[in-house]
C-alpha positions as MATLAB code, in Angstrom:
seq = 'XXXXXXXXXXXXXXXXXXXXXXXXXXXXXXXXXXXXXXXXXXXXXXXXXXXXXXXXXXXXXXXXXXXXXXXXXXXXXXXXXXXXXXXXXXXXXXXXXXXXXXXXXXXXXXXXXXXXXXXXXXXXXXXXXXXXXXXXXXXXXXXXXXXXXXXXXXXXXXXXXXXXXXXXXXXXXXXXXXXXXXXXXXXXXXXXXXXXXXXXXXXXXXXXXXXXXXXXXXXXXXXXXXXXXXXXXXXXXXXXXXXXXXXXXXXXXXXXXXXXXXXXXXXXXXXXXXXXXXXXXXXXXXXXXXXXXXXXXXXXXXXXXXXXXXXXXXXXXXXXXXXXXXXXXXXXXXXXXXXXXXXXXXXX';
ca = [
    -115.270  112.311  -10.377;
    -111.848  113.485   -9.527;
    -108.758  112.507  -11.732;
    -106.158  112.620   -8.913;
    -106.510  109.073   -7.633;
    -106.232  107.679  -11.124;
    -102.862  109.390  -11.633;
    -101.533  107.965   -8.365;
    -102.649  104.515   -9.281;
    -100.803  104.721  -12.588;
     -97.632  105.794  -10.825;
     -97.939  102.940   -8.424;
     -98.307  100.510  -11.266;
     -95.287  101.948  -13.040;
     -93.312  101.738   -9.857;
     -94.210   98.056   -9.479;
     -93.140   97.345  -13.031;
     -89.801   99.007  -12.463;
     -89.247   97.088   -9.237;
     -90.181   93.814  -10.916;
     -87.810   94.478  -13.807;
     -85.058   95.367  -11.402;
     -85.638   92.141   -9.451;
     -85.501   90.107  -12.637;
     -82.275   91.834  -13.654;
     -80.770   91.134  -10.231;
     -81.773   87.474  -10.442;
     -80.237   87.188  -13.892;
     -77.025   88.708  -12.590;
     -77.000   86.231   -9.690;
     -77.488   83.294  -12.087;
     -74.689   84.593  -14.301;
     -72.354   84.938  -11.330;
     -73.204   81.407  -10.145;
     -72.510   80.060  -13.627;
     -69.127   81.797  -13.689;
     -68.290   80.363  -10.275;
     -69.220   76.830  -11.422;
     -67.079   77.136  -14.562;
     -64.188   78.456  -12.491;
     -64.427   75.496  -10.092;
     -64.482   73.017  -12.988;
     -61.480   74.691  -14.588;
     -59.672   74.578  -11.285;
     -60.398   70.857  -10.977;
     -59.143   70.265  -14.498;
     -55.899   72.055  -13.803;
     -53.000   69.652  -12.930;
     -52.353   69.616   -9.235;
     -48.719   69.410   -8.121;
     -47.696   65.909   -6.804;
     -47.056   65.342   -3.166;
     -43.577   63.695   -3.301;
     -43.828   62.544    0.301;
     -46.880   60.474   -0.520;
     -45.190   58.918   -3.590;
     -42.131   57.852   -1.564;
     -44.303   56.319    1.121;
     -46.328   54.461   -1.491;
     -43.210   53.019   -3.244;
     -41.673   51.906    0.063;
     -44.916   50.158    1.042;
     -45.040   48.310   -2.301;
     -41.437   47.169   -1.877;
     -42.208   45.777    1.568;
     -45.266   44.018    0.181;
     -43.226   42.473   -2.641;
     -40.523   41.306   -0.211;
     -43.114   39.698    2.039;
     -44.801   38.056   -0.954;
     -41.541   36.540   -2.313;
     -40.481   35.446    1.158;
     -43.771   33.604    1.644;
     -43.472   32.057   -1.828;
     -39.930   30.819   -1.120;
     -41.052   29.398    2.229;
     -43.923   27.511    0.595;
     -41.611   26.115   -2.108;
     -38.935   25.128    0.419;
     -41.472   23.368    2.626;
     -42.860   21.459   -0.331;
     -39.379   20.405   -1.433;
     -38.551   19.310    2.102;
     -41.698   17.212    2.285;
     -40.593   15.452   -0.898;
     -36.964   14.774   -0.001;
     -37.114   14.643    3.793;
     -35.815   11.430    5.403;
     -38.351    8.964    6.632;
     -39.495    9.336   10.162;
     -38.017    7.073   12.806;
     -41.248    5.126   13.244;
     -41.409    4.455    9.486;
     -37.833    3.166    9.506;
     -38.580    0.948   12.484;
     -41.583   -0.478   10.653;
     -39.483   -1.166    7.560;
     -36.880   -2.986    9.669;
     -39.611   -4.985   11.377;
     -41.154   -5.979    8.037;
     -37.740   -7.003    6.707;
     -37.043   -9.140    9.768;
     -40.429  -10.835    9.430;
     -39.738  -11.542    5.759;
     -36.354  -13.000    6.624;
     -37.893  -15.184    9.305;
     -40.535  -16.498    6.921;
     -38.314  -16.967    3.879;
     -34.823  -17.231    5.337;
     -31.749  -16.574    3.239;
     -33.183  -17.194   -0.233;
     -29.780  -17.164   -1.895;
     -28.611  -20.157    0.163;
     -31.896  -21.938    0.775;
     -32.841  -22.119   -2.894;
     -29.575  -23.926   -3.667;
     -30.077  -26.355   -0.780;
     -33.638  -26.953   -1.954;
     -32.522  -27.764   -5.512;
     -29.676  -29.945   -4.254;
     -31.983  -32.004   -2.026;
     -34.434  -32.416   -4.886;
     -31.689  -33.581   -7.271;
     -30.670  -36.332   -4.848;
     -34.220  -37.691   -4.751;
     -34.829  -37.166   -8.468;
     -31.717  -39.108   -9.522;
     -32.440  -42.014   -7.177;
     -34.959  -44.627   -8.316;
     -35.624  -48.366   -8.437;
     -37.274  -50.680  -10.889;
     -40.968  -50.834  -10.020;
     -40.553  -48.174   -7.325;
     -42.791  -45.564   -8.891;
     -44.833  -44.907   -5.765;
     -41.738  -44.493   -3.613;
     -40.267  -42.067   -6.158;
     -43.502  -40.056   -6.256;
     -43.591  -39.828   -2.465;
     -39.985  -38.635   -2.237;
     -40.176  -35.853   -4.842;
     -43.706  -34.698   -4.025;
     -42.582  -32.111   -1.393;
     -40.424  -30.361   -4.013;
     -42.573  -30.151   -7.150;
     -45.676  -28.243   -8.254;
     -49.108  -29.823   -8.608;
     -48.755  -29.828  -12.389;
     -45.583  -31.913  -12.267;
     -47.032  -34.202   -9.656;
     -49.799  -35.150  -12.094;
     -47.589  -35.260  -15.196;
     -47.527  -38.681  -16.905;
     -44.412  -40.537  -17.968;
     -41.948  -39.500  -15.273;
     -42.492  -42.319  -12.804;
     -41.855  -45.486  -14.848;
     -38.419  -47.072  -14.221;
     -36.820  -50.231  -15.593;
     -33.466  -49.963  -13.795;
     -31.896  -48.990  -10.489;
     -29.837  -45.833   -9.860;
     -28.693  -43.874   -6.831;
     -27.271  -40.366   -6.473;
     -24.171  -40.807   -4.313;
     -23.027  -37.173   -4.569;
     -24.856  -33.926   -5.384;
     -23.600  -30.353   -5.245;
     -25.441  -27.139   -6.134;
     -22.589  -24.881   -7.215;
     -24.176  -21.823   -8.841;
     -27.480  -20.142   -9.653;
     -28.975  -17.582  -12.028;
     -32.053  -15.487  -11.290;
     -34.621  -14.571  -13.932;
     -37.484  -12.755  -12.263;
     -38.946  -15.014   -9.615;
     -37.252  -18.124  -11.054;
     -33.838  -19.346   -9.914;
     -31.999  -21.663  -12.301;
     -29.815  -23.771  -10.019;
     -26.938  -25.824  -11.436;
     -26.284  -29.136   -9.682;
     -23.431  -31.564  -10.275;
     -24.151  -35.180   -9.406;
     -22.435  -38.550   -9.392;
     -24.790  -41.459  -10.025;
     -24.271  -45.108   -9.143;
     -25.926  -47.425  -11.690;
     -26.743  -50.999  -10.672;
     -26.402  -53.003  -13.886;
     -27.149  -56.381  -12.361;
     -24.765  -59.048  -13.618;
     -22.592  -56.376  -15.245;
     -21.900  -54.851  -11.832;
     -21.867  -51.228  -10.669;
     -21.031  -48.270  -12.876;
     -20.573  -44.604  -11.968;
     -21.243  -41.564  -14.145;
     -21.503  -37.810  -13.678;
     -24.219  -35.430  -14.828;
     -25.225  -31.791  -14.475;
     -28.804  -30.618  -13.947;
     -30.287  -27.163  -14.486;
     -33.210  -26.995  -12.057;
     -35.824  -24.173  -12.193;
     -36.901  -23.166   -8.688;
     -39.625  -20.599   -7.989;
     -39.487  -18.637   -4.731;
     -42.905  -17.861   -3.224;
     -44.107  -16.373    0.044;
     -44.676  -19.848    1.450;
     -41.411  -21.401    0.257;
     -40.007  -22.900   -2.946;
     -41.350  -25.044   -5.742;
     -39.978  -26.761   -8.834;
     -42.419  -26.030  -11.634;
     -40.665  -27.700  -14.571;
     -38.583  -30.809  -15.128;
     -34.809  -30.446  -14.670;
     -32.704  -30.121  -17.795;
     -29.562  -32.193  -18.379;
     -26.794  -29.899  -19.603;
     -23.053  -29.640  -20.143;
     -21.730  -26.849  -17.940;
     -17.976  -27.047  -18.100;
     -16.553  -24.293  -15.904;
     -12.863  -25.131  -15.574;
     -10.239  -23.407  -17.705;
      -7.504  -25.743  -18.936;
      -5.513  -23.154  -20.878;
      -4.462  -20.916  -17.969;
      -0.732  -20.314  -17.609;
       1.036  -18.744  -14.668;
       1.953  -15.092  -15.225;
       5.639  -14.407  -15.687;
       6.153  -11.913  -12.890;
       9.719  -11.028  -11.895;
      10.006  -12.005   -8.239;
      13.501  -10.648   -7.733;
      16.970  -12.091   -7.640;
      17.071  -15.800   -6.837;
      19.140  -16.516   -3.733;
      20.588  -19.567   -2.016;
      17.860  -21.434   -0.117;
      20.256  -22.832    2.445;
      19.875  -19.672    4.514;
      16.076  -19.739    4.681;
      15.250  -23.482    4.626;
      15.666  -24.055    8.400;
      13.292  -21.178    9.202;
      10.738  -22.470    6.683;
      10.787  -26.000    8.118;
      10.449  -24.733   11.693;
       7.435  -22.640   10.733;
       5.683  -25.454    8.815;
       6.223  -27.909   11.637;
       4.626  -25.446   14.072;
       1.804  -24.532   11.667;
       0.621  -28.107   11.160;
       1.400  -29.724   14.501;
       2.048  -27.247   17.321;
       0.273  -24.615   19.392;
      -0.693  -21.106   18.293;
       1.823  -19.472   20.633;
       4.704  -21.134   18.814;
       3.374  -19.957   15.439;
       3.038  -16.372   16.707;
       6.655  -16.434   17.868;
       7.792  -17.136   14.289;
       5.775  -14.273   12.730;
       6.724  -10.652   12.101;
       5.048   -7.932   14.149;
       2.943   -6.744   11.168;
       1.865  -10.211    9.968;
      -1.880  -10.842    9.581;
      -2.386  -13.461   12.280;
      -5.784  -14.466   10.909;
      -3.892  -16.251    8.103;
      -1.861  -18.333   10.542;
      -4.384  -20.128   12.754;
      -2.904  -23.391   14.019;
      -4.287  -26.560   12.421;
      -3.679  -28.304   15.735;
      -2.336  -31.677   14.654;
      -5.078  -32.568   12.151;
      -2.326  -32.882    9.524;
       1.353  -33.627    9.979;
       4.200  -31.854    8.221;
       6.468  -34.327    6.417;
       8.965  -32.436    4.285;
       9.658  -29.605    1.870;
       9.885  -31.168   -1.568;
      11.089  -28.024   -3.340;
      11.826  -24.409   -2.500;
      12.928  -21.376   -4.479;
      13.792  -18.091   -2.791;
      13.845  -14.593   -4.333;
      15.096  -11.338   -2.838;
      12.726   -8.483   -3.671;
      14.663   -5.538   -5.136;
      12.468   -2.811   -3.608;
      12.093   -4.314   -0.110;
      13.653   -6.565    2.465;
      11.062   -9.261    1.712;
      12.134  -12.707    0.554;
       9.551  -14.639   -1.511;
       9.694  -18.416   -1.186;
       7.831  -20.714   -3.595;
       7.182  -24.039   -1.844;
       5.982  -27.548   -2.594;
       5.295  -29.377    0.657;
       4.246  -32.901    1.670;
       1.862  -33.385    4.588;
       0.074  -36.460    5.946;
      -3.564  -36.970    6.910;
      -3.379  -38.209   10.504;
      -6.529  -40.311   10.054;
      -5.116  -42.693    7.429;
      -1.536  -41.413    6.994;
      -2.159  -40.618    3.333;
       0.398  -38.088    2.085;
      -0.823  -34.958    0.280;
       1.025  -32.272   -1.667;
       0.624  -28.552   -0.936;
       1.736  -25.459   -2.888;
       1.982  -21.889   -1.616;
       4.132  -18.784   -1.321;
       5.708  -17.680    1.966;
       7.160  -14.210    2.517;
      10.100  -13.960    4.919;
      11.761  -10.927    6.500;
      15.263  -11.049    7.937;
      15.824   -9.524   11.369;
      19.417   -9.828   12.596;
      20.388  -13.425   11.913;
      16.831  -14.826   11.954;
      14.046  -15.050    9.366;
      10.427  -14.423   10.355;
       7.275  -15.189    8.366;
       5.326  -12.159    7.143;
       2.723  -13.653    4.775;
       1.403  -16.889    3.271;
      -0.590  -17.141    0.040;
      -1.898  -19.863   -2.260;
      -1.127  -17.728   -5.313;
       1.826  -19.203   -7.200;
       3.962  -17.086   -9.535;
];
């Protein structure tokens, strides 16, 4: 057996071992290099990159535009909502409101006037009665009163005769749906053998306004409602310097004669250019001027006006009864004539 082949085989084995070790060393070096590369990449990522200023500017400008658009939309939404709240009603809604109002007026009329007429008519029937005429009284007041009053006992028994010869509803007060109407009345009492007697009274009548009309829901109340003031005194107002009335009396008498008895054209001729002609409408002969009972004339210090305080007698052309009148006339002198500027019932 020869030893040469064995030696070669050993060399081959050694060579393989060396090659294997070299390959393992090369692989280890490759792994180490890859690890270094990975660490380097990570470090590079961790390092702070410089900012791109162009991108930042673009981003800020875009955000500003977005904010402007957002606030603009918000303002528009708010403005539209406010407009919906305070906007005027549409034309068709206004037309409907007017139509409803007209229908209400047609159905109810002028409540302020009608309620007073209603109470006045009721008072005339309520204050008129006859002995034993309970059924007639019930029939006459039934259209005015509520069902409760119509069935109330004790308001239909009469032992005497009375008649309302004058009634006047002169004022009203409203409390909710109830109108308290005040009515003055003059009553004629038939006292049989003792004759006729007259007396006044005042009623406070509660009237309820409903959709279908009016109704008196409670009995009228007799009250004392004195309205006149007996302690009023005329104010002491300086009218100016008193002057001789001889100069103005002819002009005053001419005007009064025309005012009571003549045509409108004659009255207009005696007025100043700036006089309110609605105050000087001709009476047209219904009354007749008789005379001026008294006159006082005052020259106004600050103007050319002359104030004349008059007491006048006129006559009713129907029965020739004479009546007194009081008023103030303002005159203005133009050349040698006096023209009427104003007339007023207020006496100073």
